[in-house]
C-alpha positions in Angstrom: -14.0 39.6 -51.2 -14.0 39.7 -55.0 -13.0 36.8 -57.1 -11.7 37.2 -60.7 -14.2 36.8 -63.5 -12.3 33.8 -65.0 -12.0 30.6 -63.0 -10.3 28.6 -65.8 -6.7 27.5 -66.0 -4.8 25.1 -63.8 -4.2 27.5 -61.0 -0.6 26.2 -60.7 1.8 29.0 -60.0 5.5 29.2 -59.3 6.3 28.2 -55.7 3.0 26.6 -55.0 2.4 22.9 -54.7 -1.4 23.3 -54.7 -2.7 23.4 -58.3 -6.4 23.5 -57.6 -8.9 26.4 -57.3 -9.4 27.5 -53.7 -12.1 29.3 -51.8 -11.2 32.2 -49.5 -13.6 33.2 -46.7 -13.8 35.6 -43.8 -16.9 34.2 -42.1 -19.5 36.8 -41.4 -17.6 39.5 -43.1 -17.1 38.4 -46.8 -18.9 35.6 -48.6 -16.8 32.7 -49.8 -15.1 33.5 -53.1 -13.5 31.0 -55.5 -10.1 31.8 -57.0 -8.2 29.8 -59.7 -4.9 31.0 -58.3 -3.8 30.5 -54.7 -1.9 33.8 -54.7 -5.0 35.7 -55.8 -7.0 34.1 -52.9 -4.3 35.0 -50.4 -4.2 38.6 -51.7 -8.0 38.9 -51.5 -7.9 37.7 -47.9 -5.2 40.3 -47.0 -7.2 43.1 -48.7 -10.4 42.1 -46.8 -8.5 41.8 -43.5 -6.7 45.2 -44.0 -10.0 47.1 -43.7 -11.1 45.4 -40.5 -10.4 47.0 -37.1 -7.8 44.4 -36.0 -4.9 45.1 -33.7 -1.5 45.8 -35.3 -0.3 42.4 -34.1 -3.2 40.7 -35.8 -2.6 42.6 -39.1 1.1 41.5 -38.9 0.2 37.9 -38.2 -2.1 37.7 -41.2 0.5 39.5 -43.4 2.9 36.8 -42.5 0.4 33.9 -42.9 -1.0 35.0 -46.2 1.8 37.2 -47.7 3.0 36.5 -51.2 6.2 34.8 -50.0 4.1 32.2 -48.2 2.3 30.7 -51.3 4.5 27.6 -51.2 3.9 26.9 -47.5 0.1 27.6 -47.8 -0.1 25.3 -50.8 1.6 22.5 -48.9 -0.8 23.0 -46.0 -3.8 22.8 -48.3 -2.4 19.7 -49.9 -1.7 17.9 -46.7 -4.3 19.3 -44.2 -7.1 20.3 -46.6 -7.4 23.9 -45.3 -5.7 26.8 -43.8 -7.6 28.5 -41.0 -7.0 31.2 -38.4 -9.1 33.4 -36.1 -9.3 37.2 -36.4 -10.6 38.9 -33.3 -12.9 41.9 -33.8 -13.0 43.2 -30.3 -13.7 40.0 -28.4 -15.6 38.2 -31.3 -13.6 35.5 -33.0 -14.0 35.5 -36.8 -12.9 32.5 -38.9 -10.5 33.2 -41.8 -9.9 30.2 -44.1 -8.7 28.9 -47.4 -10.0 25.5 -48.6 -10.2 23.6 -51.9 -13.0 24.4 -54.3 -14.7 21.5 -55.9 -17.2 18.7 -55.5 -17.3 16.7 -52.3 -15.4 19.3 -50.3 -16.8 20.0 -46.8 -17.6 23.6 -46.3 
C-alpha cells in the first residue's frame, strides 16, 4: 500500500466526520500506511485487495465497505468505535484488513 508523500492538512473531506489522519493496513500483505485523507486510505485498501485472490463475494463486500460513497459511514465508525476492521480470506487463511487513527497513544 502506498501513502501519499504529503501528510499535512486537516484530512477533513466532504461527507466524512473523521478529520484525522488514518492508517490503512492489510496485515501480512501490505505494511501499515498513513494517509491524511480518509478517502485516500479507503482507495488504497481497495487497490491492495483488488490484486488478492479473493472470491467475487469478498471483492464485492470490500467494495461496499470501503467504496467512495461510504466515507461518511466509515468516518463515523472511526470516530465512535476507533477502528474499522474486517477479515479477508485467502484460501482458508484469515487476513486482517483495518483502518485506524494515526497519532500518539493509539493502540496498534
